[in-house]
C-alpha positions as a Markdown table, in Angstrom:
| # | Residue | x | y | z |
|---|---|---|---|---|
| 1 | Met | -26.5 | 49.4 | 173.9 |
| 2 | Ser | -25.7 | 51.1 | 176.9 |
| 3 | Ile | -22.6 | 53.9 | 176.2 |
| 4 | Lys | -21.0 | 55.8 | 178.8 |
| 5 | Leu | -18.6 | 59.0 | 178.4 |
| 6 | Phe | -16.3 | 58.9 | 181.6 |
| 7 | Gly | -14.8 | 62.5 | 181.3 |
| 8 | Thr | -14.6 | 66.4 | 182.5 |
| 9 | Glu | -15.9 | 69.2 | 181.0 |
| 10 | Lys | -12.7 | 71.1 | 180.5 |
| 11 | Cys | -11.0 | 68.2 | 178.7 |
| 12 | His | -10.7 | 68.6 | 175.3 |
| 13 | Lys | -10.8 | 64.9 | 174.1 |
| 14 | Thr | -13.9 | 64.5 | 176.4 |
| 15 | Gln | -15.6 | 67.1 | 174.0 |
| 16 | Tyr | -14.4 | 65.5 | 170.8 |
| 17 | Tyr | -16.2 | 62.1 | 171.7 |
| 18 | Lys | -19.3 | 64.0 | 172.9 |
| 19 | Thr | -19.4 | 65.5 | 169.8 |
| 20 | Phe | -18.6 | 62.5 | 168.3 |
| 21 | Leu | -21.3 | 60.8 | 169.4 |
| 22 | Lys | -24.1 | 63.4 | 168.9 |
| 23 | Thr | -23.4 | 63.6 | 165.5 |
| 24 | Arg | -24.3 | 60.0 | 165.0 |
| 25 | Asn | -27.5 | 60.1 | 166.8 |
| 26 | Leu | -26.3 | 58.0 | 169.7 |
| 27 | His | -27.8 | 57.8 | 172.9 |
| 28 | Tyr | -25.0 | 58.2 | 175.6 |
| 29 | Val | -24.6 | 59.1 | 179.2 |
| 30 | Phe | -22.0 | 61.6 | 179.9 |
| 31 | Leu | -20.4 | 61.2 | 183.8 |
| 32 | Asp | -18.3 | 64.3 | 185.0 |
| 33 | Val | -15.7 | 62.4 | 187.3 |
| 34 | Glu | -14.8 | 65.9 | 188.3 |
| 35 | Lys | -18.4 | 67.1 | 189.4 |
| 36 | Asn | -19.6 | 63.7 | 190.8 |
| 37 | Glu | -17.4 | 61.1 | 193.0 |
| 38 | Leu | -19.9 | 58.6 | 192.3 |
| 39 | Phe | -18.8 | 58.5 | 188.5 |
| 40 | Ala | -15.2 | 58.9 | 190.0 |
| 41 | Glu | -15.6 | 55.8 | 192.0 |
| 42 | Glu | -17.3 | 53.9 | 188.9 |
| 43 | Leu | -14.3 | 54.8 | 186.5 |
| 44 | Arg | -12.0 | 53.8 | 189.1 |
| 45 | Ser | -13.7 | 50.9 | 189.2 |
| 46 | Leu | -13.0 | 49.9 | 185.7 |
| 47 | Tyr | -9.3 | 49.9 | 186.1 |
| 48 | Glu | -7.0 | 47.8 | 188.5 |
| 49 | Asn | -4.7 | 50.7 | 189.1 |
| 50 | Arg | -7.9 | 52.5 | 190.2 |
| 51 | Lys | -6.7 | 55.8 | 188.6 |
| 52 | Leu | -9.0 | 58.1 | 186.4 |
| 53 | Asn | -8.0 | 57.5 | 183.1 |
| 54 | Phe | -10.5 | 59.2 | 181.3 |
| 55 | Pro | -11.8 | 59.8 | 178.6 |
| 56 | Thr | -13.3 | 55.9 | 179.0 |
| 57 | Ile | -16.2 | 55.0 | 176.7 |
| 58 | Thr | -18.2 | 52.0 | 177.7 |
| 59 | Ile | -20.5 | 50.4 | 175.4 |
| 60 | Asp | -22.2 | 47.8 | 177.3 |
| 61 | His | -19.1 | 45.6 | 179.0 |
| 62 | Lys | -16.3 | 46.8 | 176.3 |
| 63 | Lys | -14.1 | 49.3 | 177.8 |
| 64 | Leu | -12.4 | 51.6 | 175.7 |
| 65 | Arg | -9.8 | 54.3 | 176.4 |
| 66 | Asn | -9.3 | 57.0 | 174.5 |
| 67 | Pro | -10.0 | 55.2 | 171.7 |
| 68 | Thr | -9.1 | 56.4 | 167.9 |
| 69 | Asp | -12.3 | 56.8 | 165.3 |
| 70 | Lys | -11.8 | 53.8 | 163.8 |
| 71 | Gln | -11.6 | 51.6 | 167.2 |
| 72 | Leu | -15.1 | 53.3 | 168.3 |
| 73 | Asn | -16.3 | 52.9 | 164.9 |
| 74 | Lys | -15.8 | 49.1 | 165.2 |
| 75 | Trp | -17.8 | 48.6 | 168.9 |
| 76 | Leu | -20.6 | 51.0 | 167.8 |
């Protein structure tokens, strides 16, 4: 399973998801869209409107935009 978390260090929701994933011992990659333009471009490519919709979590080919715990658990 490949998990990516798109967000920023300043975003409290991003921090929430980082903790959520860490406490479940899930390996994930954090992509800070503020510090790296390539990560920002990767996130933009996931949305038709090309906006930086974060936090966004991808699990393999599934995209979750600001999911609830229940939604996230369903896909993990």
